[in-house]
C-alpha positions in Angstrom: 26.9 4.4 2.4 27.5 3.1 -1.1 24.3 3.1 -3.2 23.9 0.2 -5.6 20.2 0.4 -6.4 17.2 -1.2 -4.7 17.4 1.0 -1.6 14.3 2.7 -0.4 14.4 6.5 0.0 11.9 8.1 2.3 11.3 11.8 1.5 9.9 14.0 4.2 9.0 17.4 2.7 6.7 19.0 5.3 3.3 17.6 4.8 4.4 15.3 2.0 6.0 11.9 2.8 6.9 9.7 -0.1 8.7 6.3 -0.4 10.7 5.8 -3.6 12.9 2.9 -4.8 16.4 3.8 -6.1 17.0 2.2 -9.5 20.6 3.4 -10.0 22.9 6.4 -10.1 24.0 7.0 -13.7 26.5 9.8 -14.0 24.9 12.9 -12.6 21.3 11.5 -12.5 19.6 9.5 -9.8 17.0 7.2 -11.3 14.1 6.2 -9.1 10.6 4.6 -9.1 7.9 6.4 -7.1 5.2 4.7 -5.0 3.1 4.1 -8.1 6.0 2.5 -10.0 6.5 5.6 -12.2 10.1 6.1 -13.4 11.6 9.5 -12.5 15.0 11.1 -12.6 16.6 13.7 -10.3 19.9 15.5 -10.6 22.5 13.9 -8.4 23.4 17.2 -6.7 19.7 17.9 -5.8 19.4 14.3 -4.4 22.5 14.8 -2.2 21.3 18.1 -1.0 18.0 16.5 0.2 20.0 13.9 2.1 22.4 16.4 3.6 19.5 18.7 4.8 17.6 15.7 6.3 14.7 15.8 3.9 15.5 12.3 2.7 16.7 9.1 4.3 18.0 5.9 2.7 17.1 2.4 3.9 18.1 -1.0 2.8 15.3 -3.5 2.3 16.0 -5.2 5.7 15.7 -1.8 7.5 12.3 -1.1 5.9 11.0 -4.5 7.0 12.1 -3.7 10.6 10.2 -0.4 10.5 6.9 -2.3 10.0 
């Protein structure tokens, strides 16, 4: 899946479940906004590791609407 920004990322880290909005991927940084609208950055490699290990899933806006 090509990431362009605007996608929703659902993180599931044990008891913590968070929904973030992807702003963009800039070089080796993933730029996101958390549920409160706070801007954050994460190293690209860490982000990819979370995806690969199943701790994060990416949804396009239409998929989130279908989830309810």
